[in-house]
Each structure stands twice: as C-alpha cells, then as structure tokens.
C-alpha positions in Angstrom: -3.4 -13.9 22.4 -2.3 -13.8 26.0 -4.3 -14.8 29.1 -5.5 -12.2 31.6 -2.6 -13.1 33.9 -0.1 -12.5 31.0 -1.8 -9.2 30.3 -1.4 -8.2 34.0 2.3 -9.0 33.8 2.6 -6.9 30.7 0.7 -4.1 32.4 3.1 -4.2 35.3 6.1 -4.0 32.9 4.5 -1.0 31.2 4.0 0.8 34.5 7.7 0.5 35.2 8.5 2.7 32.2 10.5 5.7 33.5 9.0 9.1 32.9 11.1 10.3 30.0 11.6 13.6 28.2 8.7 14.8 26.2 10.4 14.2 22.9 11.2 10.5 23.9 14.9 10.8 23.0 16.0 9.2 26.3 14.1 6.0 25.2 16.5 5.3 22.4 19.5 5.9 24.6 18.5 2.8 26.5 18.9 -0.5 24.7 15.6 -2.0 25.9 13.3 0.2 28.0 11.4 -1.7 30.7 8.1 -1.3 29.0 9.3 -2.4 25.6 10.9 -5.5 27.2 7.5 -6.4 28.6 5.9 -5.9 25.2 8.2 -8.5 23.6 6.2 -11.7 24.5 3.6 -10.5 22.0 5.2 -8.0 19.7 8.7 -9.6 19.6 12.1 -8.5 20.9 12.6 -6.3 17.8 9.0 -5.2 17.4 8.5 -7.8 14.6 5.1 -9.1 15.8 3.6 -12.5 15.2 2.3 -13.5 11.8 0.4 -16.6 13.2 -1.6 -14.8 15.9 -2.3 -11.4 14.2 0.0 -9.5 16.5 1.1 -6.5 14.4 4.7 -5.5 13.6 5.5 -2.3 15.4 9.1 -1.7 14.2 9.3 1.3 11.9 5.7 2.6 12.3 5.3 6.3 12.6 5.7 7.4 16.2 2.8 9.8 16.2 0.6 7.1 14.7 1.6 4.6 17.4 1.0 7.2 20.1 -2.5 7.8 18.7 -3.3 4.1 18.7 -2.3 3.9 22.4 -4.5 6.9 23.1 -7.3 5.1 21.2 -6.9 2.0 23.4 -6.9 4.2 26.5 -10.1 6.1 25.6 -11.9 3.1 24.2 -12.1 4.0 20.5 -9.9 1.0 19.8 -11.1 -2.3 21.3 -8.7 -4.9 22.6 -9.0 -6.3 26.1 -5.3 -6.6 26.8 -4.2 -3.4 25.0 -7.0 -1.3 26.7 -5.8 -2.5 30.1 -2.2 -1.7 29.2 -2.9 1.7 27.7 -5.1 2.8 30.6 -2.0 2.9 32.9 0.3 4.8 30.6 1.0 8.5 31.0 1.3 10.8 28.0 5.1 10.8 28.4 5.2 7.0 28.5 3.1 6.7 25.4 5.3 9.1 23.5 8.5 7.4 24.7 7.3 3.9 23.9 6.0 4.9 20.4 9.3 6.6 19.6 11.3 3.5 20.7 9.4 1.2 18.2 9.4 3.8 15.4 13.2 4.0 15.6 13.6 0.3 15.0 14.7 -1.0 11.6 14.0 -4.7 12.0 14.2 -7.2 9.2 11.2 -9.3 8.2 11.1 -13.0 9.1 10.3 -15.3 6.3 6.8 -16.8 5.9 5.2 -19.0 3.3 4.4 -16.6 0.4 0.8 -16.3 -0.8 -0.3 -17.4 -4.2 1.2 -15.2 -6.9 -2.2 -14.5 -8.5 -3.5 -13.3 -5.1 -0.6 -11.0 -4.6 -1.0 -9.6 -8.1 -4.6 -8.9 -7.5 -3.7 -7.1 -4.3 -1.0 -5.1 -6.1 -3.5 -3.9 -8.7 -6.1 -2.9 -6.0 -3.4 -1.1 -4.0 -2.3 0.8 -7.1 -5.5 1.7 -8.8 -8.4 0.7 -6.5 -11.8 -0.4 -7.8 -13.5 2.5 -9.4 -16.7 0.5 -10.0 -17.1 1.0 -6.3 -15.6 4.5 -6.1 -12.8 2.8 -4.2 -9.4 4.6 -4.5 -6.1 2.7 -4.5 -4.5 2.2 -1.1 -1.3 3.9 -2.4 -3.1 7.2 -2.6 -3.0 7.4 1.2 -0.4 4.8 2.3 2.2 5.7 -0.3 3.3 4.0 -3.5 5.6 1.6 -1.7 3.3 1.1 1.3 5.8 3.0 3.5 3.1 5.2 5.2 2.3 8.9 5.1 2.4 10.9 8.3 0.6 10.1 11.5 -2.7 9.1 9.9 -1.7 6.5 7.3 0.7 3.8 8.7 3.3 1.8 7.0 1.8 -1.4 5.5 4.9 -2.8 3.7 6.0 -5.9 5.5 3.0 -5.9 7.9 1.6 -9.4 8.5 -1.3 -10.2 6.2 -3.3 -11.8 9.0 -3.2 -8.6 10.9 -4.1 -6.4 7.9 -7.1 -8.7 7.3 -8.1 -8.4 10.9 -7.8 -4.6 10.9 -9.8 -4.2 7.7 -12.6 -6.4 9.0 -12.6 -4.4 12.2 -13.0 -1.2 10.2 -15.7 -2.9 8.1 -17.7 -4.1 11.1 -17.5 -0.7 12.9 -15.5 -2.1 15.8 -12.6 0.2 15.1 -13.2 4.0 14.9 -9.8 5.8 15.1 -9.6 6.6 11.4 -9.7 10.4 10.4 -13.0 11.4 9.0 -14.1 7.7 8.7 -11.8 7.1 5.7 -10.9 3.5 6.6 -14.4 2.6 7.5 -15.6 3.8 4.1 -12.9 1.9 2.3 -13.2 -1.3 4.2 -16.9 -1.3 3.8 -16.5 -1.6 0.0 -14.0 -4.4 0.0 -15.0 -8.0 -0.6 -13.5 -10.8 1.5 -11.3 -11.8 -1.5 -10.1 -8.2 -1.9 -9.2 -8.0 1.8 -7.2 -11.2 1.5 -5.4 -10.1 -1.7 -4.4 -6.6 -0.6 -3.2 -8.0 2.8 -1.1 -10.6 1.0 0.4 -8.0 -1.3 1.5 -5.7 1.5 3.0 -8.6 3.5 5.0 -9.5 0.4 6.7 -6.1 0.2 10.2 -5.6 1.7 10.6 -3.7 4.9 12.7 -0.6 4.1 14.7 1.2 6.7 13.1 4.4 7.9 14.6 7.6 9.3 14.6 7.5 13.1 11.4 9.0 14.6 13.5 11.4 16.6 14.8 12.9 13.4 11.3 13.4 11.9 9.3 14.7 14.9 8.8 18.5 14.9 
C-alpha cells in the first residue's frame, strides 16, 4: 500500500478529473482520463491491480458496482485510509465517469503461480454447490456460473486476485465492511472457514477473464 504522501498525490490526480456528462460517455472518448492515470500506481495502467499487495483488479467490473464502492468509501461504510481520502473529494459525476472508464476495459490477466489443483477444485465445488451443512449457498447463485458477476450488487470474481478476495471475505467476516445488500456477504463470509476462503479465492483467480460489453452499452 502507498504512503500518505502517495495518497495525497493520487487525491490531487482524482481532483483533476474533468466534470463529465452524467452518463460518463466522455470518459471513454479520452484515452486516459487524468483521474484514471493517477490511479495507475496502485490499480495498474489497464486496471489490472496488484496480486502481491491485494490491490483489486478494476477492469471489467460493473460500473454501477464500482460507483457504489466509491460512495461507500466516501460515506465511511467501506474502510480504507487512502480510498476514503480519495473518494471524499469526488463529485457524483466524477465517480460515475471513473467507474465507467474502468468498466469499459477488457484487460488480459497477467500470469501468476497457480494454486494447488486440489485447492482450486475445492473452491470450484464450494462456488458451484456451497456447503449445505452450514446453510451456505454456492457463490455462483449470486455471482453467476462463470463468476462474471450479476448487476450492480454482485461483482465479477473471475480473474480477480485471490489475495484480494481473501482480504474482502475476511473484512465481511469481521464486520469491517458493510456495503453488502441486506447483509448477504457478511452472512456468507461468517460461515466460511479459513481453508474455504483460501480455496474459493484460488478458484476464482484461476478463471479466465472474459471480455464484457462496454458499460456505456449496459447502463439504462
């Protein structure tokens, strides 16, 4: 993670985002909007994230989902010192434009050392069928059979870094993160063991990143 000085630099870059049209279409007309360029030290030039430091992949995530997360950082329902500082300075139009910019990206996944095949297989089973001994549904029931996400509430997991998924699940489990609709993720994460968290995270990281329709084509 970045220092406070680095966060301040990122914040200044975000503040430079031009006020764009409400639908965010002007964002994708520019190759790299100023705010997105300033995000790249952490989230990568193509929104690929960093697998070694739990910085999530943003490329291809649903625009409305990303916008909601920025709102969560701004109102304090998501906790991250740097992101809370950044989001607090963003207007609604800037959040919408930035979210659309990343949602429209179709970035390939960089190679990492694969997890053990047995761990991935256990994660695949959990994602598909859950663990009904704990009244735990499969992840696919909300996130889609291929982990491609469903709407604004259930983000794409396919190709997301395992270390970030693990971190997110532990945040739900501990109660540090509270942006889930109706407490769904807090309930799910609370029933997962550490081994189950690791296996399902490894499984979703192992999936290919499929190209998605541009967010500008899917927004109402």
